[in-house]
Structure formats: structure tokens, C-alpha cells
C-alpha positions, 0 to 999 in steps of 0.5 A, spaced: 433 097 101 437 102 103 441 100 108 447 105 108 449 113 107 453 118 109 452 125 110 459 127 112 462 127 106 466 131 103 470 131 096 477 129 100 474 123 102 471 122 097 476 116 095 477 112 101 469 110 101 468 105 098 473 101 103 469 104 109 462 101 105 465 094 105 468 095 113 462 096 115 458 091 111 464 086 114 462 089 121 454 087 119 454 081 115 462 078 119 464 077 111 466 082 105 462 083 100 462 078 093 460 084 087 461 091 088 458 096 082 459 103 083 460 109 079 468 111 075 467 118 079 467 115 086 474 110 086 480 112 083 484 105 080 488 106 085 482 105 091 480 098 086 488 094 087 485 095 094 478 092 093 482 087 088 486 086 094 480 083 098 478 078 093 471 082 092 468 083 084 467 088 082 464 092 076 465 100 075 464 104 069 470 107 064 470 115 062 470 114 054 476 118 052 476 121 046 482 116 044 478 110 047 473 111 042 478 112 036 481 106 036 473 102 039 470 105 032 477 102 028 475 095 031 471 091 025 466 088 025 467 081 026 472 082 033 463 084 036 460 080 040 452 080 040 448 078 045 440 078 049 439 080 056 434 080 060 432 084 066 427 089 069 424 095 062 429 092 057 427 085 055 431 081 049 434 087 049 440 085 043 447 088 044 454 088 041 460 088 046 468 087 045 472 084 050 478 086 051 484 085 056 486 093 059 492 096 064 491 102 067 495 107 071 496 106 078 493 099 079 498 094 078 495 087 074 490 087 069 483 088 069 477 086 064 475 091 059 467 091 055 465 095 050 458 095 050 454 098 045 447 098 044 444 100 052 440 106 050 447 111 049 449 114 044 457 110 044 460 105 047 460 104 055 464 102 058 465 096 063 471 094 068 472 088 072 476 083 076 472 079 074 475 073 068 471 069 069 464 070 068 461 071 062 461 077 058 453 076 058 452 076 065 457 081 067 453 086 063 447 083 066 450 084 072 451 092 071 446 093 068 441 091 074 445 097 076 440 102 074 434 099 077 437 102 083 438 108 080 431 109 078 429 108 087 434 113 086 430 117 082 423 116 085 428 119 091 429 126 088 425 127 083 418 125 088 421 125 096 426 131 093 432 128 096 437 132 091 434 139 095 436 137 103 441 141 102 444 144 111 449 146 115 447 142 120 449 135 117 445 131 123 439 135 119 442 131 112 442 124 115 434 125 118 432 126 112 434 120 109 432 117 113 425 120 113 425 120 106 427 111 106 420 110 112 416 115 106 419 111 100 417 104 105 411 108 107 409 108 098 411 101 097 406 098 102 402 101 100 402 099 093 402 093 095 395 093 098 391 096 091 391 091 087 394 092 080 398 097 082 403 093 086 409 096 082 406 104 082 410 109 083 410 114 089 408 120 085 403 115 081 400 113 088 401 119 090 396 122 084 390 117 085 391 115 092 393 120 097 392 127 094 385 124 095 379 130 098 374 129 103 373 130 111 375 127 117 370 127 123 372 126 131 367 121 134 366 117 141 373 112 140 374 113 133 376 117 127 372 118 121 374 119 114 368 121 108 372 120 102 370 125 095 368 120 090 372 119 086 374 114 080 379 108 084 375 110 090 372 102 089 380 100 089 382 104 096 375 100 098 377 093 096 384 093 100 380 094 106 386 099 109 382 101 116 379 093 117 385 091 122 388 098 122 391 099 130 388 105 135 393 111 133 397 113 140 399 119 138 391 121 136 389 118 144 388 112 142 383 113 136 382 108 131 380 109 123 375 108 119 374 110 112 366 112 109 366 113 101 360 116 098 
């Protein structure tokens, strides 16, 4: 669920965006978020210190430098811990990780660094956190769950073309983002009504159900949609999407009725 967006953001203002989101969350809920997960390019290390001062746990990614990778490759195999993480699409995935304490420029105090191998990258992924209490496996599982959010954003880019919303008028971008979220919600509703397709992605739903030809007839008091013959029509018939459909106000309050060959 997209609850916050800012189309007015410039690169110069980017470092302060995380705390602006924290203030937004505090205004809506009455308290700061307990955990934050974000990309390394969004927040400089000095900003991490301000997040830590508000007692918010965070997990972020550290950029892999050549010197860091050399040190990791030089570590003996006995230093690496093994664990199994269970998240969607990565059930029973075996990983290895190093749990270290590091100090970074512009960040007072120490940070926890987890170097994780086995997440599908050629080189280990470096996770940074200010939480020293949670187990390494728990922190890795928490951050890996962020991929589900990225998958949803990927759908918005690949299917709804969210990355094509370039405009000189930033209000247009805000509006298009809102419409994209609404459209995504409509597809999720459709998926919930179709047996066996509750986890289907919008592209699959569009190809098998939405992109269906037919004939539309306007009759007295209602609109009749005659679907062309397709193999997935029985699923649409079973869902009975038109059974409790209210009248459409912008179509002279006509009701909708579906018929199948």
C-alpha cells in the first residue's frame, strides 16, 4: 500500500526525505515508525545518526567497495555463520553471513554490519543496522522481505509504466501515481474474485481476462456485455462479477449484465 509519495523531490533535497517521511508517519499515527528499511542511495550516514537519535531501528544496504570485498574474501570460512531464511519465493534458502561491528564517517558510534552471501548476488550483500539485539537471521529476513515491496513497484513500472510519468508539471506526476495505485488496487480486487488467480500479477490478469473481446449492447435499464468465446470464461462466470454490481452513475445509472457463449 502506497501511503506516501513526493513528486516535488529534487536531488538536492533527497538527503532529508527520510526524516520528512518519519514526520509524516508521526502525524498520521501519533508515533515514530518502529523499523525503517531503505536504499543506501537515499540516506547519507549523517542522516542515519538523526534516525538513530529518534530511537528508530533501521536496516539499509552499504555499497560494496573493492577494499571491503578484499577483506571479506580474506576472512576464513569458520567466521561465517550459516542460516536458512523463509520468505516468499525464497523458501528454505541457505545463506552465509558475517556479523561485524563497524564505524563509518559522519556517524557517531558503531553500526552493525551483516555481509550476506547466497541472496542471488555474485558478491555478498552488506546490511547496516543500529539494532544489536536481534539475531543476524532475523535482520536478514526482515530486509529480504523488502523485496516484496520492490516487486510491487516493479509491476507498477513494467505494466502500468510508472517510470514514464515525466512531466514539467509535478501535479501531473502526483495524479498519475495516485491513478496507478487505484488501478493496481482494481487488479488486486479482480484477482481476489477469480478462483486460482488470487496471487496473479496484473499483466497475467490483463492477458487472460481483461483483454477479452465481445459486444456491448445498451438496452432498457441495463448494459449487456456479450463475451467472445475464451477458455477462461468459466472462471468469469463462476466469479459472477455482475451479480451484485451497482448501477454506474456516469452511464445514466445503467446496471451491467454479462453473457457468455
